[in-house]
C-alpha positions as CSV (number, residue, x, y, z in Angstrom):
1,M,-9.1,-5.9,18.9
2,S,-12.1,-7.4,17.2
3,I,-12.1,-9.1,13.8
4,L,-15.2,-8.8,11.6
5,T,-15.9,-10.9,8.5
6,V,-18.4,-9.7,5.8
7,T,-19.3,-10.9,2.4
8,S,-18.6,-8.7,-0.7
9,R,-22.3,-8.0,-1.0
10,E,-22.5,-6.9,2.6
11,F,-19.4,-4.7,2.2
12,N,-20.9,-3.1,-0.9
13,Q,-24.2,-2.3,0.9
14,H,-22.6,-1.2,4.2
15,A,-19.2,0.3,3.3
16,S,-19.5,3.0,5.9
17,E,-20.1,0.5,8.7
18,A,-17.2,-1.6,7.6
19,K,-14.9,1.5,7.7
20,R,-16.0,2.3,11.2
21,A,-15.5,-1.4,12.2
22,A,-11.9,-1.3,10.9
23,A,-11.1,1.2,13.7
24,N,-11.5,-1.8,16.1
25,G,-9.6,-4.3,14.1
26,P,-9.3,-5.8,10.6
27,V,-12.4,-6.4,8.5
28,F,-12.2,-9.5,6.3
29,I,-14.2,-9.4,3.1
30,T,-15.1,-12.7,1.5
31,T,-16.0,-13.7,-2.0
32,R,-17.8,-16.9,-2.4
33,G,-17.0,-17.8,1.2
34,K,-13.2,-17.3,0.8
35,P,-11.3,-14.4,2.2
36,A,-10.4,-12.0,-0.6
37,H,-9.6,-8.6,1.0
38,V,-8.8,-7.1,4.3
39,L,-9.8,-3.6,5.3
40,L,-7.5,-1.8,7.8
41,T,-7.2,1.8,9.0
42,Y,-4.2,3.6,7.5
43,E,-2.6,3.8,10.9
44,E,-2.7,0.0,11.2
45,Y,-1.4,-0.4,7.7
46,Q,1.6,1.9,8.5
47,R,2.2,0.0,11.7
48,L,2.3,-3.3,9.9
49,T,4.5,-2.2,7.1
50,G,6.9,-0.3,9.3
51,G,6.0,3.2,8.1
52,S,7.9,4.8,5.3
53,R,10.5,2.9,3.4
54,S,13.9,4.1,2.3
55,V,15.2,4.0,-1.3
56,A,17.6,1.2,-0.2
57,D,14.6,-0.9,1.1
58,L,12.9,-0.4,-2.3
59,L,16.0,-1.4,-4.2
60,A,16.4,-4.5,-2.1
61,A,12.8,-5.6,-2.6
62,P,12.4,-8.9,-4.5
63,G,12.1,-8.3,-8.2
64,A,13.8,-4.9,-8.1
65,E,16.6,-6.2,-10.3
66,D,14.1,-6.7,-13.1
67,V,12.9,-3.1,-13.2
68,E,14.3,-1.1,-16.0
69,L,14.9,2.6,-15.4
70,P,15.2,4.7,-18.6
71,I,18.0,7.1,-17.8
72,T,18.9,9.5,-20.5
73,K,22.0,11.6,-20.8
74,A,21.6,15.3,-20.2
75,G,21.8,17.3,-23.4
76,E,23.8,20.1,-21.9
77,S,27.3,19.8,-20.4
78,A,28.4,21.9,-17.4
79,R,29.9,25.3,-18.1
80,S,31.8,27.6,-15.9
81,A,29.9,30.3,-13.9
82,E,30.2,33.9,-15.0
83,L,30.9,36.1,-12.0
């Protein structure tokens, strides 16, 4: 795995090359000499994040208790089926 570092300007001018380089390893993009972004392939991102997440994982995430879910009561009540 190779690691490439490019400036924001180089990335803007050569985005296609940066995307191809990401197939061989992460591409660090700097702004004013400091790392600001990392370009990865989607497969590498999935590997690092563990693939898909379950609802339980999302609910256990930090800050999830502060999310408000607007749940409204259904307007219709259940009725018996006509056979």
